[in-house]
C-alpha positions as CSV (number, residue, x, y, z in Angstrom):
1,X,97.9,-89.1,-84.2
2,X,95.1,-87.8,-82.1
3,X,95.3,-87.9,-78.2
4,X,92.4,-88.2,-76.2
5,X,92.4,-86.7,-72.6
6,X,90.6,-88.6,-69.9
7,X,88.3,-86.8,-67.9
8,X,88.4,-89.5,-65.2
9,X,89.9,-88.5,-61.9
10,X,92.8,-90.4,-60.9
11,X,92.5,-92.2,-57.4
12,X,95.5,-93.5,-55.2
13,X,95.3,-96.8,-53.5
14,X,95.0,-96.5,-49.9
15,X,95.8,-99.5,-47.8
16,X,93.5,-100.2,-44.8
17,X,96.5,-100.0,-42.2
18,X,97.1,-96.4,-43.5
19,X,93.4,-95.3,-43.5
20,X,93.5,-94.3,-40.1
21,X,96.9,-92.4,-40.2
22,X,95.7,-90.4,-43.1
23,X,92.3,-89.7,-41.4
24,X,94.3,-88.2,-38.2
25,X,96.6,-86.3,-40.9
26,X,93.7,-84.8,-42.4
27,X,91.9,-83.6,-39.3
28,X,95.2,-82.2,-37.9
29,X,96.0,-80.5,-41.2
30,X,92.4,-79.0,-41.4
31,X,92.5,-77.5,-38.0
32,X,96.0,-76.0,-38.6
33,X,94.8,-74.4,-41.7
34,X,91.6,-73.1,-40.1
35,X,93.6,-71.6,-37.3
36,X,95.7,-69.8,-39.9
37,X,93.1,-68.8,-42.4
38,X,94.5,-70.9,-45.1
39,X,92.5,-72.7,-47.8
40,X,93.5,-75.9,-49.6
41,X,94.1,-74.1,-52.8
42,X,96.5,-71.5,-50.9
43,X,98.3,-74.6,-49.4
44,X,98.6,-76.2,-52.7
45,X,99.8,-72.9,-54.5
46,X,102.5,-72.6,-51.8
47,X,103.9,-76.1,-51.7
48,X,102.9,-77.4,-55.3
49,X,102.3,-80.7,-53.8
50,X,99.2,-82.7,-53.9
51,X,98.0,-84.9,-51.3
52,X,98.7,-88.3,-53.3
53,X,102.3,-86.9,-54.0
54,X,103.0,-86.2,-50.3
55,X,101.8,-89.7,-49.4
56,X,103.8,-91.4,-52.1
57,X,107.0,-89.6,-51.0
58,X,106.6,-90.4,-47.3
59,X,105.4,-94.1,-48.2
60,X,108.9,-94.6,-50.2
61,X,111.0,-93.1,-47.2
62,X,109.2,-95.4,-44.8
63,X,107.6,-92.2,-42.8
64,X,104.1,-92.8,-43.6
65,X,103.2,-93.7,-39.8
66,X,104.6,-90.3,-39.0
67,X,101.9,-88.6,-40.8
68,X,99.8,-88.8,-37.6
69,X,102.3,-86.6,-35.8
70,X,102.0,-83.7,-38.3
71,X,100.2,-80.6,-36.6
72,X,99.3,-82.9,-33.8
73,X,100.4,-80.2,-31.2
74,X,99.9,-77.0,-33.1
75,X,101.1,-74.4,-30.5
76,X,101.4,-71.8,-33.0
77,X,98.0,-72.3,-34.4
78,X,96.4,-72.3,-31.0
79,X,98.3,-69.0,-30.1
80,X,97.1,-67.4,-33.3
81,X,93.6,-68.5,-32.5
82,X,93.7,-67.3,-28.9
83,X,94.9,-63.9,-30.1
84,X,91.8,-63.6,-32.7
85,X,89.6,-64.5,-29.9
86,X,91.0,-62.0,-27.2
87,X,90.6,-59.3,-30.2
88,X,87.0,-59.9,-30.8
89,X,86.2,-58.6,-27.3
């Protein structure tokens, strides 16, 4: 029995009411990662989680709306960024 591997990329269904929340999450995480010098590959290697997996877990727990709060107030990231800016002088 031969198995044919699909080269098609899997996509997750995103409901319209969640698109804005996911957009905010993406922006917050991108800024937090940039402040720390972390790439998406590094984040994936460190957590072992993909974005769709995280979204599914939070949706099952009824916490999807809390995604907008993730990294919203990144005090540590801003402090790290400020230190870098001060050291450039």
